[in-house]
Each structure stands twice: as structure tokens, then as C-alpha cells.
C-alpha positions as CSV (number, residue, x, y, z in Angstrom):
1,M,15.1,8.4,20.3
2,K,16.2,8.5,16.7
3,I,14.8,5.7,14.6
4,L,15.7,5.0,10.9
5,I,13.2,3.5,8.8
6,L,13.4,2.1,5.7
7,L,10.0,1.6,3.9
8,P,9.2,-0.6,1.3
9,N,8.8,0.8,-2.5
10,W,5.4,-0.1,-3.2
11,L,2.7,2.4,-2.0
12,G,0.8,-0.5,-0.8
13,D,3.3,-2.0,1.3
14,A,4.5,1.3,2.7
15,L,0.9,1.8,4.1
16,M,0.9,-1.9,5.4
17,A,4.1,-0.8,7.5
18,T,2.4,2.1,8.9
19,S,0.9,-0.3,11.4
20,A,4.6,-1.3,13.1
21,I,5.2,2.5,12.9
22,E,2.2,3.5,15.1
23,F,3.5,0.8,17.4
24,L,6.8,2.3,17.4
25,S,5.6,5.8,18.1
26,S,3.6,4.8,21.0
27,Y,6.5,2.5,22.4
28,Y,8.9,5.3,22.2
29,P,6.9,8.6,23.2
30,D,10.1,10.3,22.3
31,A,10.7,8.9,19.1
32,K,12.1,11.0,16.1
33,F,11.9,9.0,13.0
34,T,14.1,9.5,10.0
35,F,12.2,7.8,6.7
36,V,14.0,6.2,3.6
37,G,12.1,5.0,0.5
38,S,10.7,5.7,-2.6
39,F,9.3,8.9,-3.8
40,V,5.7,7.5,-3.6
41,S,6.3,6.0,-0.1
42,M,7.8,9.6,1.0
43,E,4.9,11.3,-0.4
44,A,2.6,9.4,1.7
45,L,4.2,9.1,4.8
46,K,6.3,12.0,5.3
47,H,3.5,13.7,7.0
48,H,3.6,11.7,10.3
49,P,4.1,14.2,13.5
50,K,7.1,12.5,14.3
51,C,9.1,12.2,11.3
52,E,12.0,14.4,11.9
53,K,13.6,14.0,8.2
54,Y,13.0,12.0,5.2
55,Y,14.9,11.1,2.0
56,V,14.2,9.7,-1.6
57,D,16.5,6.7,-1.8
58,K,18.4,7.8,-4.9
59,T,21.3,5.2,-4.7
60,K,20.7,3.4,-7.8
61,E,21.0,6.9,-9.8
62,G,24.5,7.2,-11.5
63,G,27.8,5.8,-10.8
64,N,28.3,2.6,-8.0
65,R,25.7,1.6,-6.1
66,F,27.6,0.5,-3.3
67,I,29.9,3.5,-2.9
68,N,26.4,5.7,-3.4
69,T,25.0,3.6,-0.3
70,Y,27.9,4.3,1.7
71,K,28.4,8.2,1.0
72,F,24.3,8.2,2.0
73,A,24.9,6.1,5.1
74,K,27.3,8.4,6.3
75,E,25.0,11.2,5.2
76,L,22.1,9.7,7.6
77,G,24.6,9.3,10.6
78,E,24.0,6.8,13.9
79,F,20.9,6.3,15.3
80,D,19.6,5.0,18.3
81,L,17.6,2.1,16.4
82,A,17.5,1.5,12.5
83,I,14.7,-0.9,10.9
84,S,14.7,-2.1,7.1
85,F,11.4,-3.3,5.7
86,R,13.2,-4.0,2.5
87,N,15.1,-7.7,2.1
88,Q,18.0,-6.4,0.2
89,L,21.5,-6.3,0.2
90,H,21.9,-2.6,0.0
91,A,19.3,-1.9,2.6
92,S,21.6,-4.4,5.1
93,L,24.5,-2.5,4.0
94,L,22.9,1.0,4.4
95,L,22.0,0.0,8.1
96,R,25.5,-1.2,8.9
97,W,27.3,1.7,7.7
98,T,25.0,4.2,9.6
99,E,27.1,2.7,12.3
100,T,24.0,2.0,14.3
101,V,24.5,-0.8,16.8
102,V,20.7,-2.0,17.1
103,C,19.8,-2.6,13.5
104,C,16.5,-5.1,12.7
105,A,15.6,-6.9,9.3
106,R,14.2,-9.9,8.1
107,A,16.7,-13.1,8.4
108,S,18.3,-13.4,5.3
109,W,22.2,-14.4,4.3
110,H,23.0,-10.8,3.8
111,S,21.4,-9.3,7.0
112,R,22.4,-12.1,9.4
113,L,26.0,-11.1,8.4
114,L,25.7,-7.3,8.8
115,L,23.1,-6.9,11.3
116,S,22.5,-7.3,14.9
117,H,18.6,-8.5,15.1
118,T,17.3,-10.6,12.2
119,P,14.2,-12.5,13.1
120,S,13.0,-15.7,11.0
121,I,9.5,-14.7,9.9
122,S,6.9,-17.0,8.1
123,T,5.5,-15.6,5.1
124,E,2.3,-17.1,5.7
125,Q,0.6,-14.3,7.7
126,H,-0.5,-10.9,6.7
127,L,2.2,-8.5,5.5
128,V,1.3,-6.0,8.2
129,L,2.3,-9.1,10.9
130,Q,5.5,-9.4,9.2
131,Y,6.5,-5.8,9.4
132,L,5.7,-5.6,13.0
133,K,7.6,-8.6,13.9
134,I,10.6,-6.9,12.3
135,A,9.9,-3.7,14.1
136,T,9.4,-5.2,17.6
137,C,12.0,-7.7,17.6
138,N,14.1,-5.7,20.0
139,V,11.4,-4.9,22.5
140,N,10.8,-6.4,25.8
141,E,6.9,-5.9,25.5
142,K,5.6,-7.7,22.6
143,P,2.4,-6.0,21.3
144,S,-0.8,-8.4,21.5
145,D,-2.0,-7.1,18.0
146,A,-1.0,-4.8,15.2
147,P,-2.4,-1.3,15.2
148,P,-4.8,-0.2,12.4
149,L,-3.2,1.3,9.5
150,K,-2.4,5.2,9.7
151,L,-1.9,8.4,7.3
152,Y,-1.7,11.8,8.4
153,I,-2.9,13.5,5.1
154,Q,-6.2,15.5,5.9
155,K,-9.1,13.9,4.0
156,H,-10.9,15.8,1.3
157,Q,-14.4,17.0,2.0
158,F,-16.7,16.1,-0.7
159,D,-19.8,18.1,-1.2
160,K,-22.2,14.7,-1.6
161,P,-21.3,11.2,-1.0
162,T,-18.8,9.8,-3.4
163,L,-18.1,6.4,-4.5
164,G,-14.4,5.7,-5.6
165,I,-13.2,3.3,-8.2
166,N,-9.8,2.4,-8.7
167,A,-9.5,0.0,-11.8
168,G,-5.7,0.1,-11.7
169,A,-3.0,-2.1,-9.9
170,T,0.8,-0.9,-10.5
171,Y,2.1,-4.5,-10.1
172,G,0.4,-5.9,-13.4
173,S,-2.5,-6.6,-15.5
174,A,-3.1,-9.9,-14.1
175,K,-4.3,-8.0,-11.0
176,R,-7.0,-5.7,-12.6
177,W,-10.7,-6.4,-13.4
178,Y,-12.3,-5.0,-16.2
179,P,-13.4,-1.3,-16.9
180,E,-16.8,-1.9,-18.3
181,R,-17.4,-4.1,-15.3
182,F,-16.3,-1.2,-13.1
183,A,-18.6,1.3,-15.0
184,K,-21.2,-1.4,-14.5
185,V,-21.1,-1.5,-11.0
186,A,-20.6,2.4,-10.6
187,T,-23.8,2.7,-12.8
188,G,-25.7,0.9,-10.3
189,F,-25.0,3.3,-7.2
190,S,-24.8,6.3,-9.7
191,D,-28.3,7.3,-8.1
192,K,-27.1,7.9,-4.7
193,Y,-23.2,8.7,-5.3
194,D,-21.0,11.0,-7.3
195,I,-18.4,9.0,-9.0
196,V,-14.8,9.5,-8.6
197,I,-12.6,7.3,-11.1
198,F,-8.7,7.2,-9.9
199,G,-5.7,5.8,-11.6
200,G,-2.1,6.6,-12.0
201,P,-0.3,8.1,-14.8
202,N,0.0,4.9,-16.4
203,E,-3.5,4.0,-16.1
204,V,-5.1,6.8,-17.7
205,E,-6.3,4.8,-20.7
206,M,-7.9,2.1,-18.6
207,A,-9.7,5.1,-16.4
208,N,-10.8,6.7,-19.8
209,D,-12.4,3.3,-20.8
210,I,-14.6,3.8,-17.7
211,E,-15.2,7.3,-18.6
212,N,-16.6,6.3,-21.7
213,E,-18.7,3.4,-20.8
214,L,-20.5,5.7,-18.1
215,K,-21.0,8.2,-20.8
216,R,-22.9,5.4,-22.6
217,L,-24.8,4.3,-20.0
218,H,-25.8,8.1,-19.5
219,V,-23.9,8.5,-16.1
220,K,-23.0,12.6,-15.8
221,N,-22.3,12.6,-12.3
222,Y,-18.4,11.6,-12.3
223,T,-15.1,13.2,-12.2
224,N,-12.2,11.4,-13.8
225,L,-8.9,12.1,-11.9
226,A,-6.7,9.4,-13.6
227,G,-3.1,10.9,-13.9
228,K,-4.0,14.4,-12.4
229,T,-3.3,14.0,-8.6
230,S,-0.1,14.0,-6.6
231,I,0.4,10.8,-4.1
232,Q,-0.7,13.6,-1.2
233,E,-4.1,14.3,-3.4
234,L,-4.8,10.8,-4.0
235,C,-4.7,10.0,-0.3
236,S,-6.6,12.8,0.4
237,Y,-9.5,12.1,-1.9
238,I,-9.6,8.4,-1.4
239,G,-9.5,9.4,2.4
240,G,-12.9,11.6,1.4
241,C,-15.1,8.7,-0.3
242,S,-17.9,7.3,1.4
243,L,-17.6,4.2,-0.9
244,F,-14.6,2.4,-2.7
245,I,-14.3,-0.3,-5.0
246,T,-10.7,-1.3,-6.2
247,N,-8.2,-4.3,-7.3
248,D,-5.6,-5.4,-4.8
249,S,-3.6,-2.1,-5.0
250,G,-2.1,0.5,-3.0
251,P,-5.2,2.8,-3.0
252,M,-6.9,-0.2,-1.4
253,H,-4.6,0.2,1.9
254,V,-5.1,4.0,1.4
255,A,-8.6,3.3,2.0
256,A,-8.0,0.9,5.0
257,A,-5.8,3.8,6.4
258,Y,-9.0,6.1,6.6
259,Q,-11.6,3.4,7.1
260,V,-13.4,3.9,3.8
261,P,-15.7,1.2,3.5
262,T,-14.6,-0.8,0.5
263,V,-15.1,-3.9,-1.8
264,A,-11.5,-5.4,-3.1
265,I,-11.7,-7.6,-5.9
266,F,-8.6,-10.3,-5.9
267,G,-7.3,-12.4,-8.6
268,P,-3.7,-13.9,-8.6
269,T,-2.4,-12.7,-5.5
270,K,-2.6,-14.0,-1.5
271,Y,-5.4,-12.1,-0.3
272,K,-4.5,-13.4,3.4
273,E,-1.2,-11.6,3.1
274,T,-2.2,-8.3,1.6
275,S,-6.0,-7.8,2.1
276,Q,-7.3,-4.9,3.9
277,W,-6.0,-4.6,7.7
278,K,-8.5,-3.9,10.3
279,N,-11.1,-1.9,8.0
280,K,-14.1,-2.3,10.0
281,K,-16.2,-2.3,6.5
282,S,-14.6,-4.3,4.0
283,V,-15.0,-7.5,1.7
284,I,-13.1,-9.1,-0.7
285,V,-14.6,-10.7,-3.8
286,R,-12.6,-13.6,-5.2
287,H,-13.0,-17.1,-6.8
288,D,-11.0,-20.3,-5.7
289,M,-9.2,-21.2,-8.9
290,D,-6.3,-24.2,-9.0
291,C,-3.9,-21.7,-10.5
292,S,-3.9,-19.3,-8.1
293,P,-2.6,-17.6,-6.1
294,C,0.0,-17.3,-9.1
295,M,1.7,-14.1,-7.9
296,K,2.4,-13.5,-11.7
297,R,2.1,-9.9,-13.4
298,E,0.3,-11.4,-16.2
299,C,-1.6,-14.7,-16.6
300,P,0.7,-17.2,-17.4
301,L,-2.3,-19.4,-18.8
302,K,-3.6,-16.6,-21.0
303,H,-7.4,-17.0,-19.8
304,H,-7.2,-15.1,-16.5
305,N,-10.1,-16.6,-14.9
306,C,-9.7,-15.5,-11.8
307,M,-10.7,-12.0,-12.9
308,K,-13.0,-13.0,-15.7
309,E,-15.2,-14.9,-13.9
310,I,-16.0,-12.4,-11.1
311,T,-19.3,-10.6,-12.4
312,A,-20.5,-7.3,-11.8
313,F,-23.2,-8.6,-10.0
314,E,-21.2,-10.1,-7.6
315,V,-19.6,-6.9,-7.0
316,I,-22.8,-5.0,-6.7
317,D,-24.0,-7.6,-4.3
318,A,-20.8,-7.5,-2.2
319,V,-21.3,-3.4,-2.0
320,K,-24.8,-3.7,-0.7
321,S,-23.4,-6.1,2.1
322,I,-21.4,-3.6,3.7
323,L,-23.8,-0.4,3.0
């Protein structure tokens, strides 16, 4: 059973798609997956034992994207089933041009025009469930529930219990809590845990702010890995943590895939849609605001109260509640 899957570009969204992939893997025991997506999503998901081929989507690079998409489709060839977790015209065209008969994607004007199965799916539910409904719109036996998230990267074995701190959020500054508060929380648990600071290449400055604050508070048992890890290493290190404190971000979903006890801090985003999926030990810290969820990259009102009003003491209490 050859299955083509177009993955979301963001790391967190790609992780939330793994629930649907796990269902397909069990529903079709002979499944052989071909994954197409961003470099980030490929680096995280290419390790799946049923992943036969994987491609980074480069159709945006150079020349006409329609022509590039057509050529790429012909390179991929035909499949028994093709699924797109992207709601984009070029994604629908890619599936159509592979000449695969059964193609599934969320209902839109282009998917209805080009593809065979296009369910209308409410966005007022967790994104994991939305992806699962796309992936299973052609199966006879609908799943009663969505499986947990899953990664197949071996988790790192730390020498001591380790607290991971992730202050970044690639989407924008509105999703980010404050470095000095992350440092204050980490300091409160530094007698029981070694501390690892995570962050992407664009989040090094923020991670350095946390490091400097830890130094000021005389904390020595920390490691700053911001900007120093590959995607595979990032997943491995997060998987090895004993505890994780994070903004709403891709690494938050990595922690869910490994069932790492997690405190997630939410501000402007829809927590019911993107919270950790089936992490048995996780808790959300958030405040109800008249202006949230605004879903903006930066606070449009310039006060950032959805994050500013969350104190370090609240997060410390949340950590204690899951220990």
C-alpha cells in the first residue's frame, strides 16, 4: 500500500499529524509511506519505520512554481492513496498531477475541483482530530479516538534528572513568555534538576538572556543548547528530559510525543486546538482575556497582557501539580 503524505511545514503541526499517520500505519499493515514537507518536518518524521522515501518540497525555489510542482509530481509517480495536510492550491495540484485516484484533503475550492475526497472539517476542534478526519475520510472503519503523537528518534539519556526550558516560539513574539521568568522558575527547581535551555537559531539571544539571569541567580548546573542542535538532536534531547517548561511551540509537541511531563504557557493562541495531545502529565497555564485568542504574531494592542500577567509563581505551582 503506497501512501503519499504532504506534511505541514511547521514542526508542531507536523508532530500533530503523527497521530493520523500512526492510525494509517495500523490500518494498512503493509503501508509504505512517502513523506513530502519542509526540511524541519522531514528531519523529524523521516525516521518512521514505514517511511520508504522522503522529499523536502523545493517547488518554491527558482522558476515557475506550477511547472516545478508538475515536474515534482511526475517524479513522485502514482500512489494507492495520497493525503494532504496542507490547505494550499499547489498541494492539491501536486496530488492531482501524481495521477493518484484516491486523494484526500480538507475541503476548499481547489481541493473540491481537483481531488476525490474533500471532507468539510470544523476548525473548532483539536488539530490532531482535524488531521485524523482528513486521513480517514476514505476508510470504512472510522477510529473511535486519535492515537497519541509518535516520534521514532531515540531519546537521549541524561546522567541526572533534567529540566528542559523552551522560551522560543517560531510563529512570533506574542507567543513568548519572558526569559527572566523562565529563569526564575528554573532556579526554583535547580536543586533537583539539571537545566537545559533549548532554542532555534533565531532564539539564541533569548536563550542567552535566560543563561545570564541564571548566572545572576548563582545557578551553575545548566547547559545552553540554543542554536546548537539539529532537529534530530533537539527531539532526542527533549525526549530525554524529566520535565519540560515551554511556550506553545513545536518543541511542546515533541515533548508530548515522548510523554515528558510538561507545563505549557499559552497566550494569544487557541489552546483547545493546539495544546499537547494525550500527554498524561501536562498542564496549561493561561489567563482568559477579552482580546484572546487573537492569533497574531505580535500583540496588536501593544500590552501583551495575556503573557505579561502570568507570573513565575503560577508556573512554579503548575510544575508542582504534575510532579
